[in-house]
C-alpha positions as a Python dict, from the first residue, in 0.01 Angstrom:
ca = {
    (1, 'M'): (0, 0, 0),
    (2, 'E'): (262, 222, -47),
    (3, 'G'): (240, 520, -273),
    (4, 'R'): (-129, 591, -212),
    (5, 'P'): (-286, 809, 42),
    (6, 'L'): (-455, 607, 319),
    (7, 'Q'): (-741, 784, 252),
    (8, 'E'): (-823, 601, -82),
    (9, 'V'): (-719, 264, 74),
    (10, 'D'): (-974, 338, 325),
    (11, 'L'): (-1243, 457, 83),
    (12, 'I'): (-1205, 144, -110),
    (13, 'E'): (-1239, -76, 188),
    (14, 'R'): (-1557, 122, 306),
    (15, 'S'): (-1684, 97, -51),
    (16, 'R'): (-1638, -273, -41),
    (17, 'N'): (-1856, -316, 265),
    (18, 'G'): (-2115, -91, 98),
    (19, 'D'): (-2059, 263, 185),
    (20, 'V'): (-2192, 448, -125),
    (21, 'V'): (-2051, 795, 12),
    (22, 'A'): (-1698, 650, 13),
    (23, 'F'): (-1746, 535, -325),
    (24, 'E'): (-1882, 869, -438),
    (25, 'Q'): (-1533, 1004, -303),
    (26, 'L'): (-1367, 776, -520),
    (27, 'V'): (-1569, 849, -827),
    (28, 'R'): (-1483, 1228, -771),
    (29, 'A'): (-1097, 1150, -755),
    (30, 'H'): (-1070, 954, -1052),
    (31, 'Q'): (-1390, 1095, -1268),
    (32, 'D'): (-1168, 1337, -1478),
    (33, 'V'): (-927, 1086, -1586),
    (34, 'A'): (-1194, 834, -1661),
    (35, 'I'): (-1380, 1052, -1876),
    (36, 'R'): (-1036, 1145, -2065),
    (37, 'V'): (-941, 776, -2105),
    (38, 'A'): (-1326, 728, -2255),
    (39, 'H'): (-1320, 1014, -2478),
    (40, 'L'): (-995, 904, -2637),
    (41, 'V'): (-1157, 576, -2732),
    (42, 'V'): (-1521, 681, -2821),
    (43, 'R'): (-1426, 1014, -2957),
    (44, 'D'): (-1733, 1221, -2820),
    (45, 'H'): (-1747, 1410, -2480),
    (46, 'A'): (-2127, 1311, -2417),
    (47, 'E'): (-2069, 955, -2494),
    (48, 'A'): (-1748, 947, -2307),
    (49, 'E'): (-1957, 1058, -1994),
    (50, 'D'): (-2211, 776, -2021),
    (51, 'V'): (-1947, 528, -2082),
    (52, 'T'): (-1762, 682, -1761),
    (53, 'Q'): (-2101, 672, -1564),
    (54, 'E'): (-2171, 293, -1648),
    (55, 'S'): (-1809, 216, -1596),
    (56, 'F'): (-1828, 356, -1225),
    (57, 'V'): (-2147, 117, -1174),
    (58, 'K'): (-1977, -156, -1297),
    (59, 'A'): (-1682, -111, -1087),
    (60, 'Y'): (-1886, -53, -807),
    (61, 'A'): (-2052, -389, -849),
    (62, 'A'): (-1728, -545, -934),
    (63, 'L'): (-1542, -417, -596),
    (64, 'S'): (-1590, -757, -444),
    (65, 'G'): (-1340, -891, -684),
    (66, 'F'): (-1087, -611, -654),
    (67, 'R'): (-759, -729, -478),
    (68, 'A'): (-671, -543, -165),
    (69, 'G'): (-344, -360, -220),
    (70, 'S'): (-363, -335, -571),
    (71, 'P'): (-365, 13, -738),
    (72, 'F'): (-722, 112, -780),
    (73, 'R'): (-680, 367, -1075),
    (74, 'P'): (-534, 111, -1340),
    (75, 'W'): (-823, -125, -1239),
    (76, 'L'): (-1060, 113, -1282),
    (77, 'L'): (-927, 277, -1605),
    (78, 'K'): (-935, -90, -1727),
    (79, 'I'): (-1304, -118, -1687),
    (80, 'V'): (-1353, 233, -1857),
    (81, 'R'): (-1144, 148, -2146),
    (82, 'N'): (-1337, -190, -2187),
    (83, 'E'): (-1671, -42, -2165),
    (84, 'A'): (-1548, 230, -2441),
    (85, 'L'): (-1426, -31, -2658),
    (86, 'N'): (-1752, -224, -2582),
    (87, 'R'): (-1967, 88, -2695),
    (88, 'V'): (-1757, 140, -3017),
    (89, 'R'): (-1793, -219, -3110),
    (90, 'S'): (-2169, -205, -3031),
    (91, 'A'): (-2234, 121, -3221),
    (92, 'K'): (-2048, -26, -3549),
    (93, 'R'): (-2270, -341, -3510),
    (94, 'R'): (-2585, -158, -3520),
    (95, 'H'): (-2488, 92, -3763),
    (96, 'Q'): (-2386, -203, -3982),
    (97, 'L'): (-2716, -373, -3922),
    (98, 'A'): (-2907, -50, -4000),
    (99, 'I'): (-2754, -18, -4360),
    (100, 'R'): (-2811, -380, -4430),
    (101, 'E'): (-3173, -324, -4316),
    (102, 'A'): (-3209, -13, -4531),
    (103, 'S'): (-3091, -171, -4835),
    (104, 'D'): (-3335, -430, -4806),
    (105, 'P'): (-3675, -400, -4998),
    (106, 'V'): (-3935, -287, -4759),
    (107, 'S'): (-4222, -358, -5022),
    (108, 'G'): (-4296, -727, -4917),
    (109, 'G'): (-4142, -865, -5242),
    (110, 'A'): (-4348, -624, -5474),
    (111, 'A'): (-4146, -494, -5767),
    (112, 'P'): (-4041, -121, -5709),
    (113, 'S'): (-4138, 144, -5957),
    (114, 'P'): (-3890, 234, -6216),
    (115, 'E'): (-3869, 590, -6075),
    (116, 'T'): (-3784, 426, -5743),
    (117, 'L'): (-3515, 230, -5866),
    (118, 'V'): (-3348, 538, -6034),
    (119, 'V'): (-3387, 755, -5711),
    (120, 'T'): (-3269, 469, -5489),
    (121, 'R'): (-2967, 371, -5700),
    (122, 'S'): (-2841, 716, -5772),
    (123, 'D'): (-2921, 882, -5423),
    (124, 'Q'): (-2864, 577, -5176),
    (125, 'A'): (-2497, 575, -5217),
    (126, 'T'): (-2487, 968, -5144),
    (127, 'V'): (-2724, 972, -4850),
    (128, 'L'): (-2560, 655, -4687),
    (129, 'A'): (-2228, 804, -4727),
    (130, 'A'): (-2359, 1160, -4579),
    (131, 'I'): (-2482, 964, -4283),
    (132, 'D'): (-2207, 765, -4240),
    (133, 'A'): (-1995, 1105, -4203),
    (134, 'L'): (-2209, 1193, -3929),
    (135, 'P'): (-2078, 1178, -3558),
    (136, 'E'): (-2210, 832, -3409),
    (137, 'R'): (-2480, 972, -3179),
    (138, 'Y'): (-2670, 1145, -3487),
    (139, 'R'): (-2590, 866, -3718),
    (140, 'A'): (-2755, 602, -3477),
    (141, 'V'): (-3077, 808, -3424),
    (142, 'L'): (-3096, 897, -3803),
    (143, 'T'): (-3045, 555, -3912),
    (144, 'H'): (-3309, 393, -3691),
    (145, 'R'): (-3552, 680, -3729),
    (146, 'F'): (-3556, 693, -4108),
    (147, 'L'): (-3383, 378, -4262),
    (148, 'L'): (-3525, 140, -4037),
    (149, 'E'): (-3853, 366, -4000),
    (150, 'F'): (-3852, 337, -3611),
    (151, 'S'): (-4083, 552, -3414),
    (152, 'E'): (-3912, 778, -3187),
    (153, 'R'): (-3998, 593, -2873),
    (154, 'E'): (-3865, 263, -3045),
    (155, 'T'): (-3564, 442, -3111),
    (156, 'A'): (-3504, 538, -2761),
    (157, 'L'): (-3577, 210, -2613),
    (158, 'V'): (-3333, 30, -2894),
    (159, 'L'): (-3059, 299, -2815),
    (160, 'G'): (-3126, 317, -2462),
    (161, 'I'): (-3138, 682, -2441),
    (162, 'P'): (-3428, 916, -2338),
    (163, 'L'): (-3719, 1046, -2583),
    (164, 'G'): (-3600, 1406, -2578),
    (165, 'T'): (-3262, 1290, -2620),
    (166, 'V'): (-3407, 1107, -2970),
    (167, 'K'): (-3580, 1421, -3058),
    (168, 'S'): (-3263, 1664, -3020),
    (169, 'R'): (-3014, 1426, -3183),
    (170, 'T'): (-3284, 1390, -3467),
    (171, 'S'): (-3310, 1758, -3532),
    (172, 'R'): (-2934, 1823, -3504),
    (173, 'G'): (-2857, 1545, -3706),
    (174, 'L'): (-3084, 1599, -3972),
    (175, 'E'): (-2948, 1985, -3969),
    (176, 'R'): (-2574, 1826, -4022),
    (177, 'L'): (-2704, 1598, -4312),
    (178, 'R'): (-2836, 1909, -4471),
    (179, 'H'): (-2519, 2076, -4445),
    (180, 'I'): (-2318, 1763, -4579),
    (181, 'L'): (-2554, 1719, -4867),
    (182, 'G'): (-2661, 2082, -4945),
    (183, 'E'): (-2982, 2235, -4900),
    (184, 'D'): (-3102, 2169, -5242),
    (185, 'Q'): (-3103, 1785, -5203),
    (186, 'M'): (-3295, 1773, -4879),
}
């Protein structure tokens, strides 16, 4: 237990015994570095904050497995990094699934009109590339709302975010999409 303030050792032990206030003090002491680690992986501040919060919840639940005498900070930051990597992988999978679903015909097998085919083929690649250029938080919402045709509520449930967040990200994402595509194409 050398090299660490006795206070942190005490806070860890008290936290392991269920003292939420002690764990809150550990959170305050390590929150900034945890957010920085998460941000390096997810590249988005809001997402990094979410990752950090989830990581602290997981760390609290896993405190019984923390070895007394081990350094707390590296143990915690490993949890943060793993959670951030999981978020990135999950976002990529959701995005790939949404793109696959968007390219599948929705008409139940009926042949699309020639006009739809022309518009679809010429614009689909452009629109998908523009959506792909958006930050993940907007890309995920727009993909679910418009490519998969989910309702706002369904999108919120699937992405695990509040309904208000879906609405604001839809608005901001569409604005960014208009900017990428040019106003005349939207």
